[in-house]
All heavy atoms as an XYZ file, in Angstrom:
717
protein
N      -8.181     27.942     33.379
C      -7.452     27.783     34.609
C      -6.111     28.516     34.428
O      -5.474     28.453     33.400
C      -7.119     26.168     34.953
C      -6.102     25.913     36.022
S      -5.968     24.192     36.339
C      -7.494     23.887     37.084
N      -5.696     29.216     35.509
C      -4.388     29.907     35.550
C      -3.248     29.023     35.578
O      -3.249     27.887     36.177
C      -4.345     30.922     36.676
C      -5.479     31.997     36.581
C      -5.196     32.901     35.393
O      -3.933     33.211     35.073
O      -6.184     33.343     34.853
N      -2.102     29.427     35.071
C      -0.833     28.673     35.113
C      -0.472     28.237     36.570
O      -0.142     27.065     36.842
C       0.255     29.363     34.516
C       1.551     28.608     34.387
C       2.689     29.553     33.691
N       3.978     28.946     34.036
C       4.743     28.607     33.070
N       4.510     28.627     31.765
N       5.951     28.066     33.412
N      -0.482     29.110     37.515
C      -0.090     28.902     38.817
C      -1.017     27.924     39.501
O      -0.474     26.980     40.198
C      -0.129     30.190     39.698
C       0.979     31.154     39.263
O       1.997     30.732     38.561
O       1.014     32.331     39.661
N      -2.302     27.949     39.252
C      -3.291     26.962     39.840
C      -2.888     25.518     39.217
O      -2.903     24.522     39.905
C      -4.646     27.327     39.534
C      -5.686     26.514     40.180
C      -7.168     27.010     39.758
O      -7.266     27.901     38.950
O      -8.013     26.351     40.296
N      -2.760     25.499     37.923
C      -2.359     24.204     37.251
C      -1.114     23.648     37.779
O      -0.885     22.428     37.967
C      -2.382     24.472     35.723
N      -0.106     24.589     38.108
C       1.241     24.014     38.637
C       0.914     23.452     40.031
O       1.601     22.377     40.280
C       2.123     25.176     38.542
C       3.667     24.754     38.996
C       4.148     23.723     38.013
C       4.576     25.971     38.928
N       0.124     24.092     40.778
C      -0.094     23.592     42.106
C      -0.820     22.142     42.045
O      -0.448     21.343     42.828
C      -1.175     24.496     42.828
C      -0.394     25.657     43.251
C      -1.369     26.747     43.982
O      -2.512     26.433     44.136
N      -0.735     27.829     44.377
N      -1.685     21.965     40.962
C      -2.325     20.631     40.755
C      -1.155     19.548     40.447
O      -1.273     18.475     40.973
C      -3.395     20.727     39.679
C      -4.654     21.392     40.059
C      -5.492     21.563     38.780
C      -5.323     20.689     41.125
N      -0.319     20.002     39.609
C       0.818     19.062     39.142
C       1.686     18.653     40.348
O       2.014     17.571     40.502
C       1.621     19.704     38.095
N       1.993     19.666     41.178
C       2.761     19.475     42.365
C       2.074     18.358     43.383
O       2.722     17.376     43.806
C       3.166     20.688     43.249
C       3.750     20.379     44.458
C       4.083     21.670     42.358
N       0.871     18.591     43.546
C      -0.045     17.657     44.356
C      -0.057     16.323     43.740
O       0.088     15.230     44.415
C      -1.365     18.223     44.645
N      -0.239     16.223     42.377
C      -0.253     15.034     41.751
C       0.987     14.211     41.824
O       0.916     13.051     42.086
C      -0.583     15.186     40.186
C      -0.773     14.127     39.307
C      -1.853     13.322     39.338
C       0.326     13.612     38.625
C      -1.968     12.224     38.474
C       0.220     12.597     37.786
C      -0.940     11.859     37.778
N       2.102     14.923     41.650
C       3.436     14.290     41.845
C       3.606     13.695     43.292
O       4.094     12.689     43.375
C       4.597     15.266     41.524
C       6.052     14.734     41.593
C       6.180     13.488     40.647
C       6.938     15.697     41.286
N       3.288     14.533     44.268
C       3.348     14.058     45.584
C       2.481     12.869     45.860
O       2.934     11.873     46.547
C       2.914     15.274     46.537
N       1.376     12.776     45.370
C       0.351     11.632     45.509
C       0.851     10.392     44.844
O       0.595      9.312     45.215
C      -1.023     12.034     44.989
C      -1.807     13.039     45.877
O      -1.319     13.244     47.123
O      -2.705     13.613     45.478
N       1.529     10.553     43.706
C       2.000      9.433     42.938
C       3.384      8.939     43.231
O       3.897      7.881     42.827
C       1.949      9.680     41.465
O       2.073     10.923     41.127
N       4.086      9.728     44.196
C       5.451      9.323     44.615
C       5.393      7.922     45.395
O       4.528      7.818     46.326
C       6.024     10.435     45.596
C       7.317     10.096     46.147
C       8.549     10.468     45.463
O       8.508     11.613     45.016
N       9.590      9.692     45.410
N       6.311      6.997     44.938
C       6.252      5.688     45.636
C       7.343      5.706     46.724
O       8.307      6.537     46.695
C       6.654      4.646     44.633
C       5.674      4.414     43.544
C       5.952      3.215     42.649
N       7.342      2.961     42.523
C       7.967      2.954     41.443
N       7.419      3.460     40.238
N       9.247      2.693     41.331
N       7.146      4.923     47.778
C       8.268      4.925     48.812
C       9.618      4.422     48.371
O      10.589      4.824     49.011
C       7.721      3.926     49.852
C       6.505      4.388     50.634
O       6.212      5.615     50.612
O       5.614      3.601     51.238
N       9.661      3.639     47.309
C      10.991      3.200     46.915
C      11.684      4.090     45.883
O      12.759      3.838     45.289
C      10.802      1.813     46.369
C      10.016      1.716     45.032
O       9.223      2.706     44.725
O      10.170      0.850     44.173
N      11.101      5.291     45.603
C      11.805      6.268     44.747
C      12.487      7.304     45.559
O      12.140      7.684     46.659
C      10.566      7.052     43.947
C       9.851      6.159     42.889
C       8.821      6.913     42.263
O       8.038      7.725     42.877
O       8.728      6.823     40.958
N      13.428      7.905     44.877
C      14.229      9.026     45.646
C      13.175     10.179     45.534
O      12.277     10.189     44.873
C      15.426      9.187     44.638
C      15.038      8.712     43.415
C      14.104      7.549     43.608
N      13.466     11.238     46.348
C      12.641     12.320     46.404
C      12.574     13.020     45.066
O      13.566     13.152     44.308
C      13.351     13.367     47.347
C      14.171     12.390     48.254
C      14.569     11.297     47.377
N      11.328     13.319     44.592
C      11.086     13.915     43.256
C      10.621     15.445     43.559
O      10.008     15.746     44.458
C      10.017     13.118     42.527
C      10.283     11.628     42.320
C       9.079     11.029     41.739
C      11.608     11.629     41.434
N      10.841     16.119     42.413
C      10.482     17.579     42.450
C      10.214     18.005     40.887
O      10.684     17.526     40.045
C      11.486     18.484     42.983
N       9.409     19.165     40.852
C       9.087     19.735     39.578
C      10.228     20.417     39.049
O      11.039     21.039     39.747
C       7.932     20.723     39.688
C       6.631     19.968     40.316
C       7.638     21.511     38.505
C       6.159     18.939     39.420
N      10.563     20.289     37.674
C      11.630     21.017     37.043
C      11.091     22.463     36.694
O      10.594     22.485     35.562
C      12.181     20.173     35.942
C      13.418     20.884     35.314
O      13.753     21.874     35.575
O      14.073     20.178     34.429
N      11.016     23.343     37.674
C      10.324     24.623     37.382
C      10.807     25.416     36.137
O      10.161     26.067     35.484
C      10.353     25.510     38.557
N      12.084     25.205     35.885
C      12.771     25.942     34.713
C      12.238     25.437     33.415
O      12.411     26.179     32.377
C      14.249     25.688     34.787
C      15.067     26.334     35.861
C      16.481     25.963     35.835
O      17.069     25.453     34.821
O      17.139     26.119     36.786
N      11.627     24.219     33.366
C      11.246     23.766     32.029
C       9.622     23.582     31.880
O       9.227     22.970     30.954
C      11.844     22.457     31.913
C      13.376     22.610     31.627
C      14.119     21.372     31.256
N      15.457     21.712     31.176
C      16.510     20.881     31.301
N      16.285     19.729     31.603
N      17.879     21.350     31.178
N       8.978     24.119     32.814
C       7.445     24.125     32.695
C       7.115     25.029     31.594
O       7.644     26.125     31.459
C       6.792     24.566     34.075
C       5.308     24.639     33.851
C       7.214     23.560     35.156
N       6.154     24.549     30.786
C       5.591     25.407     29.551
C       4.235     25.012     29.224
O       3.763     23.993     29.615
C       6.604     25.421     28.432
C       6.771     23.983     27.798
C       7.759     24.081     26.683
N       8.060     22.878     25.991
C       8.734     22.007     26.365
N       9.468     22.100     27.518
N       8.965     20.899     25.742
N       3.691     25.774     28.405
C       2.319     25.534     27.859
C       2.422     25.067     26.344
O       3.119     25.686     25.483
C       1.381     26.735     28.054
C      -0.069     26.441     27.330
C       1.228     27.072     29.539
N       1.775     24.133     26.049
C       1.647     23.654     24.602
C       0.180     23.077     24.378
O      -0.166     22.129     25.139
C       2.750     22.626     24.261
O       2.636     22.180     22.973
N      -0.419     23.530     23.304
C      -1.783     23.005     22.922
C      -2.793     22.868     24.075
O      -3.382     21.827     24.201
C      -1.504     21.644     22.180
C      -0.626     21.817     20.956
C      -0.618     20.589     20.142
C       0.240     20.591     18.949
N      -0.146     21.417     17.834
N      -2.787     23.884     24.873
C      -3.794     23.862     25.993
C      -3.463     23.065     27.220
O      -4.293     22.850     28.084
N      -2.086     22.519     27.235
C      -1.692     21.688     28.298
C      -0.523     22.453     28.998
O       0.367     23.033     28.315
C      -1.245     20.386     27.772
C      -2.282     19.416     27.180
C      -1.553     18.278     26.525
C      -3.255     19.040     28.163
N      -0.519     22.430     30.308
C       0.717     22.784     31.043
C       1.563     21.575     31.151
O       1.210     20.532     31.589
C       0.337     23.313     32.445
C       1.499     23.888     33.247
C       2.042     25.168     32.587
C       1.099     23.962     34.731
N       2.720     21.583     30.623
C       3.748     20.502     30.502
C       4.609     20.652     31.609
O       5.379     21.647     31.676
C       4.394     20.492     29.205
C       3.361     20.121     28.138
C       5.355     19.256     29.258
C       3.838     20.336     26.716
N       4.643     19.762     32.592
C       5.372     19.837     33.767
C       6.447     18.811     34.060
O       6.034     17.739     34.576
C       4.378     19.936     34.995
C       5.125     20.226     36.380
C       3.313     20.998     34.847
N       7.618     18.998     33.571
C       8.627     17.956     33.883
C       9.027     17.837     35.281
O       8.921     18.777     36.037
C       9.794     18.410     32.959
C       9.585     19.803     32.514
C       8.112     20.084     32.912
N       9.542     16.777     35.685
C      10.035     16.555     37.021
C      11.171     15.501     36.964
O      11.352     14.835     35.903
C       8.922     16.043     37.993
C       8.421     14.573     37.587
C       8.933     13.507     38.248
C       7.484     14.406     36.578
C       8.636     12.251     37.914
C       7.068     13.252     36.343
C       7.537     12.070     36.876
O       7.293     10.686     36.512
N      11.885     15.468     38.096
C      12.887     14.489     38.153
C      13.363     14.457     39.662
O      12.692     14.969     40.518
C      14.185     14.832     37.305
C      14.908     13.573     36.802
O      15.577     12.877     37.544
N      14.664     13.321     35.452
N      14.383     13.740     39.942
C      14.993     13.562     41.282
C      15.434     14.892     41.826
O      16.041     15.657     41.012
C      15.961     12.484     41.434
O      17.231     13.028     40.874
N      15.240     15.183     43.060
C      15.782     16.363     43.595
C      17.251     16.497     43.378
O      17.819     17.537     43.049
C      15.405     16.458     45.166
C      16.220     17.694     45.843
C      13.943     16.631     45.233
N      17.992     15.437     43.469
C      19.424     15.330     43.391
C      19.814     15.847     41.976
O      20.759     16.525     41.861
C      19.870     13.917     43.660
C      21.503     13.867     43.771
C      21.892     12.491     44.296
O      21.074     11.599     44.617
N      23.153     12.309     44.247
N      19.106     15.386     40.977
C      19.412     15.715     39.635
C      19.090     17.205     39.433
O      19.980     17.955     38.855
C      18.564     14.929     38.534
C      18.747     15.532     37.172
C      19.904     15.519     36.494
C      17.610     16.224     36.559
C      19.988     15.977     35.260
C      17.686     16.758     35.407
C      18.939     16.668     34.714
O      19.100     17.255     33.335
N      17.984     17.637     39.840
C      17.657     19.153     39.679
C      18.511     20.001     40.326
O      18.748     21.189     39.818
C      16.214     19.455     40.147
C      15.119     18.632     39.435
C      13.800     18.737     40.065
C      15.082     18.977     37.906
N      19.160     19.541     41.433
C      20.287     20.546     42.043
C      21.488     20.545     41.238
O      22.136     21.448     41.085
C      20.487     20.035     43.583
C      21.775     20.659     44.065
C      19.221     20.283     44.375
N      21.921     19.308     40.885
C      23.267     19.172     40.159
C      23.187     19.308     38.671
O      24.163     19.757     38.147
C      23.929     17.799     40.444
O      23.154     16.736     39.777
N      22.115     18.820     38.049
C      22.053     18.876     36.514
C      23.166     17.904     35.912
O      23.398     17.991     34.783
C      22.016     20.275     35.869
C      20.904     21.079     36.335
C      19.646     20.648     35.762
N      18.508     21.483     36.062
C      17.261     21.578     35.665
N      16.951     20.551     34.826
N      16.379     22.328     36.063
N      23.630     16.907     36.732
C      24.502     15.977     36.391
C      23.764     14.801     35.676
O      22.949     14.258     36.247
C      25.290     15.479     37.473
C      26.328     16.443     38.068
C      27.487     16.774     37.158
O      27.900     15.908     36.232
O      28.002     17.930     37.201
N      23.987     14.556     34.403
C      23.280     13.512     33.705
C      23.256     12.179     34.440
O      22.251     11.337     34.341
C      23.980     13.427     32.386
C      24.661     14.658     32.115
C      25.122     15.198     33.533
N      24.384     11.828     35.215
C      24.416     10.522     35.900
C      23.418     10.488     36.882
O      22.839      9.373     37.368
C      25.829     10.221     36.396
C      25.916      8.880     36.890
C      26.154     11.100     37.478
C      27.185      8.198     36.455
N      22.893     11.602     37.428
C      21.850     11.584     38.497
C      20.416     11.613     38.035
O      19.496     11.458     38.799
C      22.042     12.903     39.350
C      23.426     13.069     39.949
C      23.686     12.171     40.974
O      22.820     11.516     41.593
O      24.919     11.830     41.349
N      20.266     11.774     36.698
C      18.943     11.938     36.108
C      18.198     10.592     36.080
O      18.710      9.520     35.766
C      19.011     12.458     34.625
C      17.761     12.735     34.034
C      17.959     13.389     32.566
O      18.982     13.272     31.967
N      16.935     13.973     32.235
N      16.944     10.687     36.532
C      16.078      9.444     36.317
C      15.473      9.523     35.067
O      15.135     10.480     34.468
C      14.871      9.615     37.469
C      15.349      9.603     38.919
C      14.026      9.752     39.793
C      16.090      8.362     39.300
N      15.530      8.298     34.329
C      15.132      8.224     32.964
C      13.704      8.019     32.635
O      13.273      8.263     31.456
C      16.044      7.263     32.264
C      17.609      7.460     32.282
C      18.239      6.377     31.702
C      17.892      8.862     31.704
N      12.821      7.568     33.512
C      11.537      7.191     33.255
C      10.483      8.156     33.847
O       9.604      7.657     34.554
C      11.303      5.782     33.747
C       9.961      5.235     33.171
O       9.548      5.696     32.096
O       9.417      4.222     33.713
N      10.722      9.462     33.652
C       9.926     10.538     34.175
C       9.137     11.135     33.119
O       9.518     12.178     32.557
C      10.815     11.474     35.012
S      11.641     10.884     36.418
N       7.965     10.644     32.760
C       7.146     11.285     31.811
C       6.532     12.446     32.431
O       6.113     12.471     33.614
C       6.027     10.369     31.258
C       6.627      9.080     30.703
C       6.885      7.857     31.267
C       7.117      8.996     29.359
N       7.410      7.017     30.339
C       7.542      7.711     29.144
C       7.111      9.877     28.269
C       7.981      7.297     27.925
C       7.555      9.487     26.990
C       8.091      8.243     26.866
N       6.609     13.656     31.669
C       5.981     14.874     32.293
C       4.611     14.717     32.807
O       3.789     13.894     32.175
C       6.025     15.884     31.131
C       6.989     15.242     30.035
C       6.948     13.769     30.272
N       4.164     15.550     33.623
C       2.795     15.715     34.142
C       2.148     16.720     33.220
O       2.719     17.638     32.890
C       2.780     16.163     35.562
C       3.509     15.148     36.503
C       1.347     16.483     35.987
C       3.821     15.744     37.869
N       0.911     16.351     32.720
C       0.231     17.117     31.881
C      -1.052     17.728     32.622
O      -1.774     16.880     33.116
C      -0.192     16.400     30.524
C       0.937     15.847     29.787
C       0.421     15.079     28.502
C       1.948     16.787     29.429
N      -1.237     18.873     32.619
C      -2.454     19.521     33.135
C      -3.282     20.162     32.039
O      -2.717     21.133     31.440
C      -2.152     20.603     34.151
C      -3.396     21.040     34.954
C      -1.258     19.950     35.320
N      -4.439     19.745     31.851
C      -5.440     20.331     30.829
C      -5.882     21.687     31.455
O      -6.588     21.708     32.381
C      -6.463     19.373     30.531
C      -7.464     19.839     29.366
O      -7.832     21.029     29.466
O      -7.777     19.177     28.503
N      -5.553     22.782     30.789
C      -5.873     24.094     31.312
C      -7.378     24.394     31.263
O      -7.846     25.265     31.879
C      -4.987     25.210     30.643
C      -3.459     25.044     30.925
C      -2.669     26.027     30.077
C      -3.190     25.258     32.377
N      -8.066     23.811     30.297
C      -9.455     24.070     30.139
C     -10.286     23.273     31.176
O     -11.235     23.758     31.763
C      -9.896     23.765     28.762
N      -9.869     22.002     31.539
C     -10.733     21.197     32.316
C      -9.985     20.922     33.695
O     -10.752     20.274     34.600
C     -10.905     19.870     31.545
C     -11.767     19.954     30.440
C     -11.897     18.615     29.725
N     -10.627     18.463     28.985
C     -10.566     17.545     28.104
N     -11.397     16.656     27.834
N      -9.439     17.366     27.445
N      -8.765     21.187     33.921
C      -8.122     20.924     35.149
C      -7.793     19.435     35.464
O      -7.413     19.086     36.487
N      -7.769     18.705     34.317
C      -7.464     17.180     34.497
C      -5.949     17.130     34.501
O      -5.249     17.852     33.763
C      -8.009     16.471     33.275
C      -9.434     16.365     33.295
C     -10.050     15.800     32.048
O      -9.347     15.362     31.155
O     -11.289     15.655     31.972
N      -5.477     16.293     35.465
C      -3.978     15.962     35.568
C      -3.672     14.599     35.365
O      -4.271     13.719     35.961
C      -3.581     16.527     36.977
C      -2.025     16.385     37.200
C      -4.076     17.883     37.369
N      -2.646     14.311     34.644
C      -2.115     12.956     34.401
C      -0.729     13.005     33.882
O      -0.195     14.066     33.569
C      -3.024     12.268     33.393
C      -3.049     13.022     32.023
C      -4.010     12.374     31.120
N      -4.161     13.172     29.833
C      -3.225     13.201     28.795
N      -2.218     12.291     28.884
N      -3.315     13.971     27.747
N      -0.129     11.784     33.842
C       1.207     11.702     33.286
C       1.022     11.630     31.679
O       0.055     11.079     31.236
C       1.960     10.337     33.772
C       2.403     10.461     35.185
C       1.786      9.724     36.092
C       3.486     11.345     35.578
C       2.202      9.782     37.579
C       3.799     11.421     36.826
C       3.224     10.667     37.759
N       2.074     12.183     31.041
C       2.069     11.987     29.533
C       2.370     10.651     29.163
O       2.842      9.822     29.971
N       2.174     10.327     27.869
C       2.279      9.054     27.350
C       3.156      9.098     26.152
O       3.512     10.205     25.719
C       1.047      8.393     26.791
O       0.487      9.226     25.678
C      -0.100      8.380     27.921
N       3.737      7.954     25.836
C       4.625      7.948     24.719
C       4.043      8.535     23.490
O       4.761      9.170     22.719
C       5.068      6.472     24.392
C       6.006      6.123     23.308
C       7.371      6.876     23.677
C       6.319      4.713     23.183
N       2.753      8.272     23.172
C       2.153      8.865     22.036
C       2.129     10.459     22.040
O       1.910     10.949     20.980
C       0.686      8.351     21.829
C       0.635      6.821     21.547
O       1.675      6.349     21.185
O      -0.366      6.244     21.887
N       2.218     10.945     23.190
C       2.226     12.485     23.307
C       3.566     12.970     23.403
O       3.732     14.263     23.656
C       1.416     12.795     24.583
C       0.024     12.343     24.515
C      -0.704     12.489     25.849
O      -0.117     12.017     26.861
O      -1.863     13.010     25.917
N       4.565     12.331     23.199
C       5.947     12.804     23.340
C       6.264     13.957     22.492
O       7.002     14.896     22.935
C       6.931     11.673     22.991
C       8.361     11.943     23.308
C       9.212     10.641     23.192
N      10.622     11.095     23.517
C      11.726     10.612     22.860
N      11.426      9.833     21.811
N      12.781     10.945     23.364
N       5.606     14.084     21.277
C       5.861     15.339     20.536
C       5.371     16.566     21.161
O       5.971     17.675     20.845
C       4.979     15.222     19.213
C       3.536     15.145     19.404
N       2.811     14.064     19.912
C       2.615     16.186     19.336
C       1.544     14.407     19.885
N       1.366     15.651     19.649
N       4.498     16.618     22.170
C       4.207     17.740     22.862
C       5.168     18.443     23.662
O       5.333     19.667     23.725
C       3.010     17.384     23.800
C       1.666     17.068     23.150
C       0.706     16.689     24.312
C       1.152     18.106     22.393
N       6.150     17.672     24.198
C       7.236     18.273     24.933
C       8.544     18.194     24.112
O       9.434     18.961     24.580
C       7.412     17.671     26.344
C       7.566     16.175     26.449
C       8.843     15.432     26.388
C       6.541     15.253     26.621
N       8.499     14.262     26.527
C       7.178     13.991     26.701
C       5.158     15.337     26.743
C       6.424     12.746     26.849
C       4.383     14.189     26.953
C       5.087     12.897     27.071
N       8.627     17.455     23.152
C       9.897     17.275     22.415
C       9.934     18.417     21.278
O      10.898     19.024     21.011
C      10.036     15.974     21.706
C      10.489     14.873     22.565
C      11.972     15.164     23.064
N      12.364     13.978     23.660
C      13.413     14.021     24.548
N      14.044     15.177     24.643
N      13.794     13.050     25.165
N       8.728     18.744     20.835
C       8.641     19.809     19.820
C       7.341     20.666     20.131
O       6.303     20.419     19.425
C       8.469     18.930     18.474
C       8.420     19.961     17.232
O       8.807     21.086     17.469
N       8.252     19.507     16.097
N       7.372     21.469     21.122
C       6.100     22.085     21.639
C       5.388     22.993     20.571
O       4.249     23.238     20.763
C       6.690     22.986     22.787
C       8.042     22.993     22.591
C       8.477     21.940     21.805
N       6.048     23.390     19.490
C       5.464     24.333     18.591
C       4.591     23.433     17.572
O       3.889     24.015     16.873
C       6.338     25.274     17.915
O       7.344     24.495     17.157
N       4.939     22.143     17.485
C       4.155     21.371     16.505
C       2.741     21.100     16.738
O       2.229     21.122     17.897
C       4.860     19.983     16.433
């Protein structure tokens, strides 16, 4: 699967999982990357992504992971944190 196609899946996944009580969310396009066959797609509130002010950042935004071989999309888990904290590991 191509990166652009995988990113489109992540955008749709985020839109489908957005709750009514959450502020508007968006993909952090500057920080999207590939690691170990996964497209790692961080996201946060639109307000934070515009300002990059730490006070605006939502803290419980686990990245969206897209398996580039199978096209499976899901949120990352605590056990997978090493994938986006240390992508070369």
